[in-house]
Each structure stands twice: as structure tokens, then as C-alpha cells.
C-alpha positions in Angstrom: -0.5 -5.5 -17.6 2.0 -4.7 -14.9 5.4 -3.2 -15.1 8.0 -4.1 -12.6 11.5 -3.3 -13.8 14.3 -5.4 -12.5 16.2 -2.3 -11.2 14.6 -0.3 -8.4 14.5 3.5 -8.6 16.2 5.7 -6.1 14.2 8.6 -4.9 15.9 12.0 -5.1 18.2 13.1 -2.3 15.4 15.2 -0.9 13.3 12.1 -0.5 16.0 9.9 1.2 15.0 9.2 4.8 16.9 8.8 8.0 15.5 6.3 10.5 14.5 7.7 13.9 17.6 6.2 15.6 20.7 4.8 14.1 20.5 1.1 13.3 16.8 0.8 14.4 13.9 -0.4 12.2 11.8 2.4 10.6 8.7 3.2 12.5 5.3 3.9 11.0 6.1 7.6 11.3 9.4 7.1 9.4 7.6 5.3 6.7 4.9 7.9 6.5 7.5 10.7 6.3 9.3 8.9 3.4 6.1 8.2 1.4 4.9 11.8 2.0 8.1 13.3 0.7 8.4 10.8 -2.2 4.9 11.7 -3.3 6.0 15.4 -3.8 8.9 14.4 -6.1 7.4 15.4 -9.5 10.3 13.8 -11.4 9.9 10.5 -9.6 6.1 10.4 -10.1 6.4 11.3 -13.8 8.9 8.4 -14.3 6.2 5.8 -13.6 4.9 4.2 -16.8 1.1 4.2 -16.8 -1.0 1.5 -18.5 -4.7 2.0 -19.2 -5.5 -1.7 -18.5 -3.8 -2.5 -15.2 -1.8 -1.3 -12.3 1.9 -0.6 -12.8 4.6 -0.5 -10.2 8.3 0.2 -9.6 10.2 -0.7 -6.5 11.9 2.2 -4.6 14.7 2.3 -2.1 12.8 2.7 1.2 14.3 3.9 4.5 16.0 1.5 6.9 15.6 -1.7 4.8 11.9 -1.1 4.2 10.2 -2.2 1.0 8.8 0.7 -1.0 6.7 1.0 -4.2 5.5 3.6 -6.6 2.2 2.4 -8.0 0.0 3.6 -10.9 -3.8 3.0 -10.7 -5.8 3.1 -13.9 -9.4 4.3 -13.6 -11.6 1.7 -11.8 -8.9 -0.5 -10.4 -8.3 -1.7 -6.9 -6.5 -4.2 -4.7 -9.3 -6.2 -3.2 -9.4 -6.8 0.5 -6.0 -7.8 1.9 -3.5 -7.3 4.8 0.3 -7.1 5.0 0.7 -9.6 7.8 3.4 -8.6 10.3 4.5 -5.5 8.4 3.6 -1.9 9.3 3.2 0.5 6.5 2.2 3.8 5.0 1.0 5.2 1.7 0.3 8.6 0.2 -1.6 9.5 -3.0 0.8 11.4 -5.2 -1.7 12.1 -8.1 -5.4 11.7 -8.6 -7.5 10.3 -5.8 -7.7 6.9 -4.0 -10.3 5.5 -1.6 -9.3 3.2 1.3 -11.9 1.0 2.8 -10.7 -0.6 6.0 -11.8 -2.5 9.1 -11.5 -1.0 12.5 -11.3 -4.3 14.2 -8.4 -6.5 15.4 -8.7 -9.8 13.6 -7.2 -13.1 14.7 -3.9 -13.5 12.9 -4.0 -17.3 12.2 -6.3 -20.3 12.4 -9.4 -19.0 10.7 -11.0 -19.1 7.3 -14.3 -17.2 7.8 -15.3 -14.4 10.2 -18.6 -12.6 10.8 -17.8 -9.0 11.4 -19.7 -6.9 13.9 -21.4 -3.7 12.9 -19.5 -0.4 13.0 -16.2 -1.8 11.9 -16.1 -0.3 8.4 -14.1 2.9 7.7 -13.9 4.8 4.4 -11.2 7.4 3.6 -11.0 9.6 0.6 -7.4 10.2 -0.1 -6.8 13.0 -2.7 -3.2 13.9 -3.8 -1.0 14.7 -0.8 -3.2 12.6 1.6 -2.4 9.2 3.0 -2.0 7.2 6.2 0.2 4.9 8.2 -1.1 1.6 9.6 0.0 -1.2 11.9 0.3 -4.9 11.6 -2.6 -7.0 10.3 -4.4 -3.9 8.9 -7.2 -5.2 6.6 -8.1 -2.9 3.8 -8.7 -2.4 0.1 -7.5 0.6 -2.0 -9.4 1.8 -5.0 -9.2 4.3 -7.8 -12.9 5.1 -8.3 -12.3 7.7 -11.0 -14.0 6.8 -14.3 -11.4 8.6 -16.3 -8.2 9.5 -14.4 -5.1 7.6 -13.3 -4.0 7.8 -9.7 -0.4 7.4 -8.5 0.7 6.5 -4.9 3.8 5.7 -2.9 3.8 2.8 -0.4 6.4 1.6 2.2 6.4 -1.5 4.4 8.6 -2.8 7.2 9.7 -5.4 7.5 9.6 -6.1 3.8 6.4 -8.0 3.0 6.6 -11.6 4.3 3.2 -12.3 2.9 -0.1 -10.8 1.8 -3.4 -12.4 2.9 -6.2 -11.8 0.4 -9.9 -11.9 1.5 -13.3 -11.8 0.0 -16.1 -9.9 1.6 -19.9 -10.5 1.4 -21.7 -8.2 3.8 -20.5 -8.9 7.3 -18.7 -12.1 6.2 -14.9 -11.9 5.6 -13.3 -15.0 4.1 -9.6 -15.7 3.8 -9.1 -16.8 0.2 -5.3 -16.9 -0.4 -2.0 -16.3 1.2 0.7 -14.9 -1.1 4.4 -14.9 -0.4 7.2 -12.8 -2.2 8.1 -15.7 -4.5 4.5 -15.6 -5.8 5.0 -12.0 -7.0 8.1 -12.6 -9.2 
């Protein structure tokens, strides 16, 4: 089950973010600063309904027109391999611990269905509460809550708002594009 209320939550005034220069798009650093501060807002984190069966999420007001989310992760859940297309982003674990598996390789952006990855491209990050990262366009990763018995909560932000998400399957060195999702698919 997923929860996505029709109204978005506003983070507390201490979490609101200014963008680096008036009228400009938020940078990766702006997004990371926002998610880091939002992850320390105990009232905001406690407001997320948690479900033992599936991820839950609530949209937040992100800085400078960005798309932001508060996400709850039951034990043993994850995203599968994906990217955020032309959006840059950032996320921070607010409670529990997440693991990010990512590829340290620049992939072609279009025109392929299957790639054979070279050795040495895999990266694994353990992200306990308070830890996170920013990332650039076309960053391929999966995020997991590997705990057998504890929920995790995280805060994510993307700019521009997600135009699409590409989902992949992975079998050893073979990465295969499986699906392209657009915002209308998430409603």
C-alpha cells in the first residue's frame, strides 16, 4: 500500500530553503541542504504514516520549484534499479538506515535497451540516519531498506521535477532498460 495525500506538506520554517541566487534553479547543493535540514525536523518525520506492507510517501514543498518527497520504507523494501532522467537530486536518511547501490559510469541517455557494464562500476553506500548524498543527471541507482525489522524514513528532492523515471533490471554485468515512467503514470 502507498499513501500519497492530495495535499502536500510544508516543512517547518527552519527547513524552508533559499536558492543560491534569486530566481535561479536550485543546485545539487541547494537540494542536499534542503533534504538534510528536513530530515532533522522530528515533527515532519513523525507525520509520515508508515505501512508494514509497502512504501508510503508524502509530497513536500521543495526549494525553487523542486519536487520533494518524504518516504517511508518498511523492512526489506527497495526501489529497484532506476534513474531520474534529466533531474539532479539529493536524499538523506532521516530514520533507520538505507543502502544505495549505484553505478559509477556514464550511460548513454537514449537509444539502447541492453548494456554490458565493465568491471569496477559498482558502488555501495550505507546511509544511516543523517547521511545522504546529492547526484547528477542520469544517476543509475537502487535504494534499499535491508533491515529485517525496522522502518526507515528519508527525504528526497529533484530538480527539475521528475520528467520521467527509467527502470532497469540487472543480471550480473547486464543492465536492461525495462520501462519508462512519466508523472501521469504515478497518479
